[in-house]
C-alpha positions as CSV (number, residue, x, y, z in Angstrom):
1,X,86.1,117.7,108.0
2,X,86.2,115.8,104.7
3,X,88.8,113.5,103.2
4,X,88.7,113.9,99.4
5,X,89.9,110.7,97.6
6,X,90.7,110.5,93.9
7,X,91.4,107.0,92.5
8,X,90.0,103.8,91.0
9,X,86.8,102.0,91.9
10,X,86.8,98.4,90.6
11,X,84.7,95.3,90.7
12,X,87.1,92.6,92.0
13,X,86.9,89.0,91.1
14,X,89.0,87.3,93.7
15,X,90.2,83.7,93.8
16,X,92.4,81.7,96.1
17,X,94.5,79.3,94.1
18,X,95.7,75.8,95.1
19,X,99.1,76.8,93.7
20,X,100.2,79.7,91.6
21,X,100.2,78.7,87.9
22,X,102.8,78.9,85.2
23,X,101.9,80.0,81.7
24,X,99.6,77.5,80.0
25,X,98.9,75.7,83.3
26,X,95.5,74.6,84.7
27,X,95.1,75.2,88.4
28,X,91.9,74.9,90.5
29,X,90.5,77.8,92.6
30,X,89.7,77.0,96.2
31,X,87.7,80.1,96.9
32,X,85.9,82.7,94.8
33,X,84.4,86.2,95.6
34,X,83.1,89.2,93.7
35,X,83.1,92.5,95.5
36,X,84.2,96.1,95.7
37,X,87.8,97.1,95.1
38,X,90.1,99.7,93.7
39,X,92.5,101.6,95.8
40,X,90.6,104.9,95.7
41,X,87.3,103.3,96.7
42,X,89.0,101.2,99.3
43,X,90.7,104.1,101.1
44,X,87.5,106.2,101.0
45,X,85.5,103.2,102.3
46,X,88.0,102.5,105.1
47,X,88.0,106.2,106.2
48,X,84.2,106.2,106.4
49,X,84.1,102.9,108.3
50,X,86.5,104.4,110.8
51,X,84.2,107.4,111.4
52,X,85.5,110.1,109.0
53,X,83.6,111.8,106.2
54,X,85.0,110.7,102.9
55,X,84.3,111.9,99.3
56,X,85.3,109.9,96.3
57,X,86.2,111.2,92.8
58,X,86.1,108.3,90.2
59,X,84.1,107.0,87.3
60,X,82.2,103.8,86.5
61,X,80.4,102.5,83.5
62,X,76.8,101.8,82.7
63,X,77.0,98.1,83.6
64,X,76.3,95.7,86.4
65,X,79.9,96.0,87.6
66,X,79.3,99.6,88.7
67,X,77.0,98.5,91.5
68,X,79.6,96.0,92.7
69,X,82.4,98.5,92.5
70,X,80.6,101.1,94.6
71,X,78.6,98.8,97.0
72,X,81.0,98.9,99.9
73,X,81.6,102.7,99.7
74,X,77.8,103.3,99.5
75,X,77.1,101.1,102.5
76,X,79.9,102.8,104.5
77,X,78.4,106.2,103.8
78,X,81.0,107.6,101.4
79,X,79.9,110.7,99.5
80,X,79.5,109.4,95.9
81,X,78.1,112.6,94.4
82,X,81.2,113.1,92.3
83,X,81.4,109.6,90.9
84,X,80.9,109.9,87.2
85,X,78.9,107.4,85.1
86,X,80.8,107.2,81.8
87,X,78.6,106.8,78.7
88,X,80.9,104.4,76.8
89,X,83.6,103.0,79.0
90,X,83.0,99.9,81.1
91,X,83.5,99.8,84.9
92,X,87.0,98.9,86.0
93,X,87.5,95.3,86.9
94,X,90.4,93.5,88.6
95,X,91.1,89.7,88.7
96,X,92.8,89.0,92.0
97,X,94.8,85.8,92.1
98,X,95.7,84.8,95.7
99,X,98.5,82.4,96.2
100,X,98.5,79.7,99.0
101,X,100.7,82.1,101.1
102,X,98.0,84.8,100.8
103,X,99.9,87.1,98.5
104,X,97.7,88.8,95.9
105,X,98.5,89.3,92.2
106,X,96.4,91.8,90.1
107,X,95.3,91.6,86.5
108,X,93.5,94.8,86.0
109,X,91.2,96.5,83.4
110,X,91.0,100.2,84.3
111,X,88.1,101.1,82.0
112,X,86.1,104.2,83.1
113,X,88.6,105.0,85.9
114,X,91.0,106.5,83.4
115,X,88.3,108.7,81.9
116,X,87.1,110.6,84.9
117,X,86.4,114.2,84.2
118,X,87.4,117.1,86.5
119,X,84.5,118.0,88.9
120,X,83.4,121.5,89.9
121,X,86.1,122.7,92.4
122,X,83.7,124.8,94.6
123,X,81.5,121.8,95.2
124,X,84.0,119.0,95.4
125,X,86.3,120.9,97.9
126,X,83.5,121.9,100.3
127,X,84.7,121.2,103.8
128,X,87.7,119.3,102.6
129,X,90.8,119.2,104.8
130,X,92.9,116.6,103.1
131,X,93.3,115.3,99.5
132,X,94.5,111.7,99.0
133,X,95.7,110.5,95.7
134,X,95.5,106.7,95.0
135,X,98.5,106.0,92.7
136,X,96.6,104.8,89.6
137,X,94.9,108.3,89.4
138,X,98.2,109.7,88.1
139,X,98.8,107.0,85.6
140,X,97.0,107.9,82.3
141,X,94.1,109.4,80.4
142,X,91.8,112.2,81.5
143,X,92.0,110.9,85.1
144,X,95.7,111.9,85.2
145,X,94.8,115.5,84.1
146,X,91.9,115.6,86.5
147,X,94.1,114.5,89.4
148,X,96.8,117.1,88.6
149,X,94.1,119.8,88.5
150,X,92.7,118.7,91.9
151,X,96.2,118.8,93.3
152,X,96.7,122.3,92.0
153,X,93.5,123.5,93.6
154,X,94.3,121.7,96.9
155,X,97.7,123.6,96.9
156,X,95.9,126.9,96.2
157,X,93.6,126.2,99.2
158,X,96.6,125.1,101.3
159,X,95.0,121.6,101.7
160,X,97.6,118.9,102.4
161,X,97.9,116.0,99.9
162,X,99.0,112.4,100.3
163,X,99.8,109.8,97.7
164,X,100.0,106.0,97.8
165,X,102.0,104.8,94.8
166,X,101.4,101.7,92.8
167,X,103.7,99.6,90.6
168,X,102.2,100.7,87.2
169,X,102.8,104.3,88.2
170,X,106.3,103.7,89.3
171,X,107.1,101.9,86.0
172,X,105.4,104.5,83.8
173,X,106.3,107.9,85.5
174,X,109.2,107.6,87.9
175,X,110.7,110.9,87.0
176,X,107.4,112.7,87.5
177,X,106.9,111.1,90.9
178,X,110.2,112.5,92.1
179,X,109.3,115.9,90.6
180,X,106.0,115.9,92.5
181,X,107.4,114.6,95.7
182,X,107.6,118.0,97.5
183,X,103.9,118.5,97.0
184,X,102.9,115.5,99.1
185,X,102.6,115.9,102.8
186,X,102.8,112.1,103.1
187,X,104.3,109.7,100.5
188,X,103.2,106.1,101.0
189,X,104.6,103.0,99.2
190,X,105.0,99.3,99.9
191,X,108.3,97.4,99.7
192,X,107.9,96.4,96.1
193,X,106.8,99.8,94.9
194,X,109.6,101.6,96.7
195,X,112.1,99.0,95.6
196,X,111.1,99.6,91.9
197,X,111.5,103.3,92.4
198,X,114.9,103.1,94.0
199,X,118.1,104.3,92.3
200,X,121.0,101.8,92.5
201,X,122.8,102.0,95.8
202,X,125.2,99.2,96.9
203,X,125.3,100.6,100.4
204,X,121.5,100.5,101.1
205,X,118.5,98.3,100.6
206,X,116.3,99.2,97.7
207,X,113.6,100.5,100.1
208,X,116.0,102.7,102.0
209,X,117.6,103.9,98.7
210,X,114.1,105.0,97.5
211,X,113.4,106.7,100.8
212,X,116.6,108.6,100.7
213,X,116.0,109.7,97.1
214,X,112.4,110.8,97.8
215,X,113.5,112.8,100.8
216,X,116.3,114.4,98.8
217,X,113.8,115.3,96.1
218,X,111.8,117.2,98.7
219,X,109.2,114.8,100.1
220,X,108.7,115.9,103.7
221,X,107.5,112.4,105.0
222,X,107.8,108.9,103.5
223,X,105.9,106.0,105.0
224,X,107.0,102.5,103.9
225,X,104.6,99.6,104.2
226,X,106.8,96.6,104.8
227,X,104.2,93.8,105.1
228,X,105.1,91.3,107.7
229,X,108.0,93.4,108.8
230,X,105.7,96.3,109.8
231,X,106.3,99.8,108.6
232,X,108.9,102.6,108.6
233,X,108.3,106.3,109.0
234,X,111.1,108.4,107.4
235,X,111.6,112.1,108.0
236,X,114.9,113.8,107.4
237,X,117.6,111.5,108.7
238,X,115.2,109.8,111.2
239,X,113.9,106.3,110.6
240,X,111.3,104.9,113.0
241,X,110.4,101.2,112.5
242,X,107.0,100.0,113.8
243,X,106.6,96.2,114.1
244,X,103.7,94.4,112.5
245,X,101.0,92.7,114.5
246,X,100.8,88.9,114.2
247,X,98.1,87.6,111.9
248,X,97.3,84.5,110.0
249,X,97.6,85.7,106.4
250,X,94.7,84.7,104.2
251,X,94.6,87.5,101.6
252,X,96.8,90.6,101.4
253,X,94.4,92.4,99.1
254,X,93.4,95.8,100.5
255,X,95.9,95.7,103.4
256,X,97.9,98.7,102.1
257,X,94.7,100.7,101.5
258,X,93.5,100.0,105.0
259,X,96.9,101.0,106.4
260,X,96.8,104.3,104.6
261,X,93.2,105.1,105.7
262,X,93.9,104.3,109.4
263,X,97.2,106.3,109.3
264,X,95.5,109.4,107.8
265,X,92.5,109.1,110.1
266,X,94.6,109.0,113.2
267,X,97.3,111.5,112.1
268,X,94.8,114.2,111.0
269,X,93.2,113.9,114.5
270,X,96.5,114.6,116.3
271,X,98.1,111.2,116.8
272,X,101.8,111.1,116.5
273,X,103.4,109.7,113.4
274,X,104.4,106.6,115.3
275,X,100.9,106.0,116.7
276,X,99.3,106.6,113.3
277,X,101.6,104.0,111.9
278,X,100.7,101.5,114.6
279,X,97.1,102.0,113.8
280,X,97.9,101.4,110.2
281,X,99.7,98.2,111.1
282,X,96.6,97.1,113.1
283,X,94.4,97.7,110.1
284,X,96.7,95.7,108.0
285,X,96.7,92.8,110.4
286,X,92.9,92.8,110.5
287,X,92.6,92.8,106.7
288,X,95.1,90.1,105.8
289,X,93.4,87.6,108.1
290,X,90.2,87.8,105.9
291,X,89.2,87.2,102.3
292,X,88.4,90.1,100.0
293,X,89.3,93.8,99.9
294,X,86.5,96.2,100.8
295,X,84.6,93.6,102.9
296,X,87.7,93.2,105.1
297,X,88.3,96.9,105.9
298,X,88.1,97.5,109.6
299,X,85.8,99.8,111.7
300,X,86.8,101.2,115.0
301,X,85.8,98.1,116.9
302,X,87.9,95.9,114.7
303,X,91.0,98.0,115.4
304,X,90.3,98.0,119.1
305,X,90.2,94.2,119.0
306,X,93.6,94.1,117.4
307,X,95.2,96.8,119.5
308,X,93.8,95.4,122.8
309,X,96.0,92.4,122.3
310,X,99.1,94.5,121.8
311,X,98.8,98.2,122.6
312,X,96.5,99.1,125.4
313,X,97.1,102.9,125.1
314,X,96.3,102.9,121.4
315,X,93.2,100.9,122.0
316,X,92.1,103.7,124.3
317,X,92.5,106.1,121.3
318,X,89.2,104.8,120.1
319,X,87.5,104.0,123.4
320,X,88.1,107.1,125.4
321,X,85.4,109.8,125.3
322,X,87.3,112.3,123.2
323,X,85.5,115.0,121.2
324,X,87.8,114.5,118.1
325,X,86.9,110.8,117.7
326,X,83.9,109.4,116.1
327,X,81.8,110.0,113.0
328,X,81.6,113.7,112.1
329,X,78.5,115.4,110.9
């Protein structure tokens, strides 16, 4: 049972700022880190750390940044056989500026990510039960065409697909996202992304307006990541809100990726949508209390620690002796 993930792998240079600067300002950094990032690599890494088999389709360059970008995924046991080394493009890099409140702002160079070629279908889809598309993968370049081809093949094989959108994709291809909506078994987005995708509606919040529009376009399930307010699961006319778990916010980088991985991990193993969402919220709470993206992604024990404080039954999801839980071979 393999989760196939297509998306970016970046080397992240992260810094916590004393205050967020204005243009032309000079502000000191209070913390600095250099580690693995990129939403595709983060989701694949998180799935592997939770015990799933994960396979990543992306591209890196022939430079030192490639080792940084893939380090966490490699250590977690992600299948990197379909990571291309591009001969001319540099590895993607992201500068992550973290405000005193813990909110991250990205300045990204996509590099080799946008140039990933389409892999051999027979090999890349071996044992795959789910395809996850990290939003940047549908943004531009050869990666965009590769991702559409992978989606077509997944549909042919009747493999469900999920997507986690990003702001650049919402801004560049909103009409295409609505057109593709029926093809995604789960459509993830955070409050800012859904708000940017929303049509004008004076009677609803931007997030709800986007959810209504996506469901009307044919998306069977929309999951909104609402940060400190938790998450919402939307299906038809039903809205289920799941509260966030309290955490001291240090760095929000990677929280959405961890949420997606925990949700998919639980849901594909038979958890209810609500319980999958609670596990996603637990992953988010763990991640935001730490510095860095991939280094903060939780394993099963980390989620048990969060859940034990709030949800005894969900903690048992990982601690009971159940044949469907644990690393698969």
